[in-house]
N, C-alpha and C positions, 0 to 999 in steps of 0.2 A: 505494500501500500503506499500512497504517497503521502508526505506531510499534511497536504490538503485534506484527502480524504480522511485521515484520522481526526484532525481538526472538526469536519463536517461530522464525522459519526459521534463525535464526543458532544458536539453542540447537541444533536439530535436526541442524543441519550438524556441530556439535562432537562430537556424540554418534553421528553415521554413522560405521559401521565401514566402511571402503573395501577393507582388505585385512590379514590377519594370519597368520603362519606361521613357521617355522623358517628363521632365515637363518645366514651366518658374517659376523660384522662385524670391520672393521678401521679404527683411526683412523689415517689415513695421514699426515694434518696436523692440529695443534691450531689455535686461532683464531688464535694468534700467527703462525703458519707453523712451529712447531717440531715435531720429530717427538716422539711422546710416549715416555716411559720404555719403557713394555710396548706395543710397536708390532705383537703377533703378532694371529693370527685368533683368534675367540672365538665360540664356538656361542651363540646368543640365539634367543630368541622376539621377535616385532614385531608390534606391531598398530598400523595407522594409523586412527585417530578424526579425523574431521575433517583439520585440517592439521597434527596433533601424532602424530609417531611415537613410540610408547613400546616402549622396548626393556627385555627380563629377562634375565639372564645364565642360560643353561640349568643350570650346575652349582648356583646359588643355587637355581633351581627343584626339581632333584631333592632337594637336600638338606632344603630345606621340604617336600616332599611324603613324607619319611621321617618326619619329625616330625609331619605332619599339619598343618601350617602354610602360610600364603600369605606371598608375597614381593612387596613393592613393585616397580616397574619402576625400574630403576638408571640410565635414560638418557632423557633426551627431547629431540627434534629437531624444532624448528618448521621445517616444510618449504615453508610458503607462499613465501618468500623463497629457495628453494634451487634450485638448476640440477643437473638430473637428467642423466645421460647414460652412455656406456659408459665401463668404467675404461680408463684409460691409464697404465700404471705400469713404469718400467724395472725394477722388483725383480723377482728372480728367486726366490720363496719356495720352500722344499723342497717341499711340497705345492702341485700346480696347482690354482687354484680357477678354476672354470668360470662361465660366465652371471654377472657381476660388473657391478654397476651403482654409480654414486657420488652423493653426495650432497654438493654444494658449497655449505655454508651460510654463517653469519656470519663475517665476516673471512676468514681463510685457513684455515679447518676444512674439512677434506676427509674424507669417510667413505666406505669400501667396504662393499658387502654382494654377498656371493655367495649366489645362490639356488640352491636344489635342482635345478633343471631349466631348461630354455629357456622352456617356457609358465610356469613361475614366475616368471621374469625379466620376461617380456612383462607378466605380470597385475600385478606389483608397479609397473612402470614405466606402466602405463596408470592404477592406482590414484592413484599420487601426481600426475600430471597431471589426472586426474579430479577429485580433490579441490582442486587449486589453481583449476581451472576453474569449479567450482561455487562455491567462495569468492568469486571476482572477479564471478560473476553474482551474489550476495548484495551484495556491495559496490556495484555498479552500481544495484541495486534500492535500496538504501539512499541513494544519491545521488539518485534519481528522487525518494523520498520528502522528501530535503531540498529538493530544487527547487520541489516542489509546496508544502510548508508555508511555505516562507521566499520564493521568489521569485515564487509564483504566488497567495499568499495573497490572498482576496476574489474569486479567478477559478476556486476550485475545481471549479465546476460547468461551466466553460467550459476545458475542456483543448484546445480548438484554439487559446487565445490562449497566446502566449509571451513569455518574457523578451526583452528587447534586449539587442544583443550588447554586451560589455564591450572587445571591439577597437575602436580607433580609428584610422583610417589603417592598419589591419591589423596593430596591436601592442599589447601591454600588457607593461608592467615593472615591477618592485619587488624589494625586499629579501625573501629567503626563507631559511630553514634546508633545506638539502639532504643525504640520504644516498644513497648511491650502492650498487648492488647488489653483494655481497661484501664491503662494507666496514662498519666499526663506527662511525664518528666522524661527526658532523653537522657541516656548514660553513655558514657565513654568506655568501651570495653575492648577486649582482644578477641577476636571472631576466628574460630577454626571449624573449617567446612572440612569433612573427612569423608572419603566414599568408603564402601564397603570392601570386605576382602575378597570378594567375588568380582568386584569392579572390574570393567575392561578399559579403565582410564590408566594414563602413562605411569609406568612405576619404576621409570629408570632414571628419575633425577632427583635432586635434594627437594625437600619441602619447599614449594612456593610461599614468598613472605612478600607482601605489599604494606603500604602506609609508611609509618616513622623508620628509618633504617635503623637496626640494631647496633649497639656499641661495638667498638673493637672487640672488648672482653667478651660480649655475648657471641659475636661471630666466630672466636677462637673456642670458646667451649663447644660450639657447635661442631668444630672439627672433630673433636673426641667424643661425641654423643652420637647414641643410636635413634633413629625415627623409631617411635612406639607402634607397635603394631595396628593395623586399620580395624575399626571396630567390625561387628559380624553385619551389621546394617548400617547405612550412611547416617551422618549426624552433624547437625550444627551445633557446636557447644562455645559458650560466653564465658570469657574468664576476667578477673579483676586487672590482670596483665600479660605480658609475654614471659615473664620469669618462671622458671620451673617449679619454684614452692607454690606459686599462685595457678599454676595449670594441673595440680594434681587433682582439684576438685572444681568442676565448672560451676558458676552462680546461676546458669540457665542453659538449658537443653531444648533443642527443638528437633522432633523426629518426624518420618513420614510426611515429609514435604511434599504437597500436593501441586501447589503452584509457586513459583517465583518470578516475578517481575517488575519492570520499571514502572513507576507512578507517573502518569500524566500530570504535568504542572498546570498550576491555577491557570497561567497564560501560555499561549504557545510560544512567544518571545523568549521564554525562559528554558526551552527544551534543551538549548545546547549547555546549558550552566545546572540542570538539575541532576542530581546523583541519588534521588530519592528511591528506593526500591521496596518491595512488600513480599513477605514470605508467609504462606498458608501451611499450617501443620499442627502436629500433636505438640502441646507444649508439656514440658517436663514437671516433677514434683518439687522442685526446688523452692526455695523461700521467695526469690525475686519473682515468682509467677505469681504469686498473692493469689487472687481469686480465680486465676486461668490455670492453677494447677491440674495436670492430666486432663486437659481439656483441648480441643481443637480451636486453634486461635490464630492469630497472625503476630507478625513481628514488623516494625517499620524500621528500615535500616539505611545509613548514609555511610560509606567507606569515605575515611580520610585519603586525601588525593596525594597520589606519589608524584614526586619533583619530576616535571617535565610531560605529565600525562594530562590530558583534557578531562573534564568531568564525565564526560558520557563515556568515553573508552575506559576510564578506571571502574566505572560501574558495571560495565558489560564483563569486565574481567570477571569480577564476582558473579555475575549472573550466570556466565558460561561454566565456571566451577559449579556453581548448585545444580545448573541442569545435568551436568555430568554425573556427579555425584549421587543424584537421587533419579537418573536417569528418566529426565523430564523431556517432551516436546520431539523425541526422536534422538535424542542424545544417550551416552556418549560417540554414538555413530555419526549420524548426520541428522541434522535439523528437518523435519517434514513441514513443507509449505502449503499442502494441500488444505483447502478451505472446509472439504468434506470429510477430513480426517480429524477424530476427536482428540488425538493425541497433537496434532499441530498447533502451533501458535497462532496461525490464522485461522483456526476451526470458528465456522459461523460466520466468515467475512461475507458480507452482501456483495457479491460477484455481479449479478444481474444490473442491468442499466436502471437507474432510478430507484434502487433500493437504498435504505439505510436502516439503522438500528430500530427504527420506529416499527418498521414490517419484520424485524429479526423473530421475534417471539412475541406472543399475548397470553394473558391469563387464561383465556380460552383453551389455547393448545397445551396448557401445562396441566389444566386439571383432568 
């Protein structure tokens, strides 16, 4: 895909209305984990456009209608990083609310929504998941575009050619900034990507290191050290630093990675400078995982830049390593670019003239 088509698809997704209708909202916890002063249930009208859930207070709508006015939405929820599920609350409100779903968003923010019926609950849950799924499809198409123009430049007419692996001896490691699902703060950590013992990635060179260069003492110690054996299954491990004593026990792990892609920036002009990527997988049981222990979730990652490297190419080194280690999108052999192949980064790309993401999938097709 071209840059223009990626931008057009992203705009179309943001404008696509996945669901709308009346709900009853309650803020169970704010982002700091505290209960709001007014924690009652409120009648609202909600609309999910792209991955943004806009909410209007029904009382304000009624007052505005009497005056012939329109009211702006009073609440926005970015649902892309949310965790959707059935409500689990020990509270016993005066009125029983049925068909309740939850949105666990940034920090400890927990929202409850009561739907008017069971079919409405199913429709809203499907809409939220479909919106996030189609957004992730666009992010993967965007990643394919970056790989094409950055790593395969000069080979554009030969898609059978592919980029070399960035894993050596099955590993890649370096400094990154990370943010865990459900948390708001960024942490600087040493990340190690390890392929499995049965991986077909390159096993003939020393471990790849990127980011801040090690000190001469560290380099010297590496000359006399042995690489640890690869794990039985591929793994992303995060440590406090690259020092051997800190690498004995990871502070956070991610397994069974199912997606790894570049995150499309807020504005197209930032594409050449964006290094943000997202991983979806099974988060470990370490303390740093907090409420996401042993749950499927995501990590946002920004690698530190290596001297002389451009932002995009540095990020793509990490993505190629992840794709190879976890055998995603046709790697570690070759990327598959067929939009009909579910394995491909290009899967579901609208190839017919006049098609966009708004015609890609609908709730009627999903139900």
